[in-house]
C-alpha positions in Angstrom: -0.2 0.0 -0.1 2.6 2.0 0.8 4.6 2.5 -2.6 1.2 2.1 -4.2 0.1 5.6 -2.4 3.8 7.1 -2.9 3.3 6.2 -6.4 0.4 7.8 -7.9 1.3 11.0 -6.0 4.7 11.8 -7.7 2.6 11.5 -11.1 1.6 15.0 -11.2 5.5 15.6 -10.4 6.1 13.5 -13.6 4.2 14.9 -15.4 5.4 18.6 -14.3 8.8 17.1 -15.4 7.2 16.4 -18.4 6.5 20.5 -19.7 8.6 22.1 -17.3 11.9 20.3 -17.2 15.3 21.8 -17.1 17.7 19.5 -16.5 16.4 17.3 -20.1 14.6 20.0 -22.5 11.0 19.4 -22.7 10.9 17.3 -26.6 8.9 13.6 -27.8 11.8 12.0 -26.5 11.3 13.1 -22.3 7.7 13.2 -22.9 7.8 9.7 -24.6 9.6 8.7 -21.2 7.5 10.7 -18.6 4.0 9.4 -20.0 5.6 6.0 -19.8 6.2 6.4 -16.3 2.6 7.7 -15.5 2.1 4.2 -16.8 4.4 2.7 -14.8 3.1 4.2 -11.5 -1.2 3.4 -12.0 0.0 -0.5 -12.6 1.8 -0.5 -9.5 -1.5 -0.5 -7.3 -2.8 -3.3 -10.1 -0.1 -5.1 -9.2 0.1 -4.9 -6.0 -3.2 -5.1 -5.5 -4.3 -2.1 -3.2 -7.1 -0.8 -2.1 -5.8 2.3 -1.1 -4.2 2.8 -4.4 -7.5 2.5 -5.9 -9.0 5.3 -3.9 -5.5 7.6 -5.2 -6.2 7.1 -8.5 -9.3 8.1 -8.4 -8.5 11.0 -6.1 -5.9 12.1 -8.7 -8.3 12.3 -11.8 -10.6 14.8 -9.5 -7.9 16.7 -8.8 -7.1 16.9 -12.7 -10.2 18.3 -13.5 -8.7 21.8 -12.5 -5.8 21.8 -14.4 -7.5 21.2 -18.3 -9.8 23.4 -20.2 -12.2 20.8 -21.5 -13.3 19.7 -18.7 -16.6 17.5 -19.9 -14.5 15.7 -22.5 -11.3 14.9 -20.1 -14.6 13.3 -17.7 -15.6 10.3 -20.5 -12.3 10.3 -21.1 -11.7 9.5 -17.8 -15.0 7.2 -18.0 -13.4 5.2 -22.1 -10.3 4.4 -20.0 -11.7 3.2 -17.3 -14.0 0.7 -19.0 -11.7 -0.2 -21.4 -8.7 -0.9 -18.5 -11.4 -3.7 -16.5 -11.2 -6.7 -19.4 -7.5 -6.8 -18.7 -7.1 -6.3 -14.8 -6.4 -9.4 -13.1 -8.5 -11.9 -11.2 -6.2 -11.0 -8.0 -7.2 -7.2 -8.5 -10.7 -7.1 -9.3 -11.1 -9.9 -6.2 -9.7 -7.3 -4.0 -11.4 -4.3 -4.9 -15.1 -6.4 -4.7 -13.9 -6.2 -0.3 -14.7 -2.3 0.0 -18.9 -3.5 -0.8 -18.1 -6.1 2.1 -16.0 -4.5 4.7 -16.5 -5.9 7.7 -16.2 -9.7 6.4 -12.5 -8.8 5.4 -10.3 -9.3 7.6 -7.8 -6.5 7.0 -10.2 -4.4 7.5 -12.0 -5.5 10.5 -8.6 -5.0 12.3 -7.8 -1.8 10.9 -11.3 -0.7 12.7 -10.6 -2.5 16.0 -6.8 -1.3 16.2 -8.5 2.8 15.3 -11.5 1.7 18.4 -8.5 0.9 20.3 -5.9 3.7 20.1 -8.8 6.3 20.6 -9.0 5.2 23.9 -5.9 4.6 24.2 -5.5 8.4 24.1 -8.3 9.8 26.4 -5.7 7.3 28.7 -2.3 8.6 27.2 -2.9 12.0 25.6 0.4 12.8 25.2 0.8 9.0 23.2 2.7 6.1 24.5 6.3 6.6 22.2 6.6 5.2 19.4 5.5 1.1 18.5 2.8 1.9 21.2 0.5 -0.4 19.1 2.9 -2.9 20.2 0.6 -3.2 23.9 -3.1 -3.2 22.4 -5.1 -6.4 22.4 -8.2 -6.3 20.0 -11.3 -8.0 19.6 -13.3 -7.9 16.1 -16.1 -10.0 14.7 -15.5 -10.9 11.0 -18.7 -11.6 9.0 -19.2 -14.3 6.0 -18.9 -12.6 2.7 -22.2 -12.2 1.0 -23.7 -14.8 -1.6 -21.2 -17.6 0.3 -22.6 -21.1 2.0 -21.8 -19.9 5.2 -23.3 -16.4 4.9 -26.4 -17.4 7.1 -23.4 -17.9 10.3 -23.3 -15.9 13.4 -19.7 -13.7 12.8 -16.4 -15.4 14.2 -15.1 -13.6 16.7 -11.1 -13.2 16.5 -8.4 -11.9 19.3 -5.4 -10.2 18.2 -2.4 -8.5 19.7 -0.2 -6.1 18.6 -1.5 -5.0 15.7 -0.4 -2.2 13.8 -2.2 0.9 12.6 -2.2 0.9 9.4 -3.5 4.1 9.6 -1.2 7.7 9.6 -3.3 9.9 11.5 -4.2 6.9 14.6 -0.2 6.5 14.3 0.4 9.9 15.5 -1.9 9.9 17.9 -1.1 6.5 19.3 2.6 7.2 19.7 2.7 11.3 19.9 -0.5 12.7 21.6 -3.1 15.0 20.7 -0.5 17.4 20.7 1.9 15.4 18.3 -1.2 14.8 15.5 -2.0 18.4 15.6 1.2 18.9 15.2 1.8 17.0 12.0 -1.6 18.2 10.8 -0.7 21.6 10.8 2.5 21.0 9.3 0.5 19.0 5.9 -2.0 21.7 6.3 0.6 24.8 6.2 1.4 23.1 3.2 -2.0 22.0 1.4 -2.5 26.0 1.8 1.0 27.6 0.6 0.7 25.6 -2.5 -2.9 26.9 -3.1 -1.7 30.5 -2.5 1.4 29.9 -4.9 -0.9 28.4 -7.7 -3.2 30.9 -7.8 -1.2 33.8 -7.6 1.0 32.5 -10.7 -1.9 31.1 -12.8 -0.5 33.0 -15.6 0.9 30.4 -18.2 2.4 33.8 -20.2 4.6 35.0 -17.7 7.8 35.3 -16.2 7.2 32.4 -13.6 4.7 30.5 -15.7 6.7 27.1 -14.5 5.7 27.9 -11.1 1.8 27.9 -10.6 2.1 24.0 -13.1 4.8 23.2 -9.5 2.2 24.4 -6.8 -0.6 22.4 -8.3 1.6 19.2 -8.5 3.0 19.2 -5.2 -0.2 20.4 -3.7 -2.2 17.1 -5.6 1.0 15.2 -4.5 0.7 16.0 -0.5 -3.7 15.9 -1.0 -3.2 12.3 -2.5 -0.8 11.3 -0.2 -3.1 12.3 3.0 -5.7 9.8 2.0 -3.4 7.0 1.4 -2.2 7.9 4.8 -5.5 7.1 6.5 -4.8 3.7 5.6 -1.3 3.1 5.9 1.1 3.9 8.9 3.3 6.5 6.9 3.5 9.4 8.8 7.1 8.8 9.3 8.2 7.8 5.9 10.6 10.9 4.2 8.4 11.0 1.2 6.5 13.0 2.6 9.4 14.9 4.4 10.6 15.5 1.2 8.2 16.5 -0.8 7.2 19.4 2.3 10.8 20.4 1.9 10.5 21.0 -2.0 7.2 23.1 -1.0 9.3 24.9 1.3 12.1 25.7 -1.9 9.3 27.0 -3.7 7.8 29.2 -1.3 11.3 30.9 0.1 12.7 31.5 -3.7 9.2 32.4 -5.0 9.7 34.7 -2.0 13.1 36.1 -2.2 12.1 36.5 -6.0 9.5 39.4 -5.4 11.2 40.8 -2.6 13.9 41.4 -5.1 11.6 42.5 -8.0 9.3 45.2 -5.0 12.8 46.9 -3.4 13.6 49.8 -5.3 16.8 51.3 -3.6 16.6 55.0 -2.9 19.1 57.1 -5.2 20.2 60.4 -4.1 20.2 62.6 -5.9 23.7 64.1 -7.5 24.4 67.3 -5.9 26.4 69.7 -8.4 30.1 70.5 -8.0 31.1 74.0 -7.4 32.3 76.3 -10.5 
């Protein structure tokens, strides 16, 4: 799930490099390579059969609507491509995606919900968190139902008991390990980054301006960040280095543009020339 979420999160950045890269000037070879890389990123959730990756793809498709001019044609193209891809999807992927409807019959989803409930109660008793790997102390009990359509569907739910189950969510990971202050700080860091990128995206939206590359880059970093936050809801990646490298890129872009703007607005006062005596 981690590699699926990260792979989809970097797709907007790859697309930005395809149009505004400077290390390799955009030409047909660069565009072909970037398109192939995007296709490979989209294949990762299929190959790993992760539901998180599918949700990230859907969110990225929605976020991309704001960057296209012909929105109706874009939505129609997405629908056609989605329908055309269904026959080529492996059965392992489609079977895995079908468990979204019957989450209460899926052990992975059931343990997630049980651990999240345990974490909420744990945070009430430990508002400042329990430190790293606090999940090792959990003991959970959950009811596992039988998927409808099977011979045992009418049977009563099976009671399962487990312990030391991982959080499977960055939000609950921060809540359990760092408590309410840590969760609030982590959320603030992420939300500030998204907010600042939105300001830059709107400020530098002119495609013919001196910084025509800045607006699309801010939009790409923002989209990748939002996709990460969706994936973080189902995998414990609060301390993965990817998001901090992404935030570092946001800070670099923000400070660079702020410095350039201050240089343009700064006009030093010049002393008027004093005429020399005859």
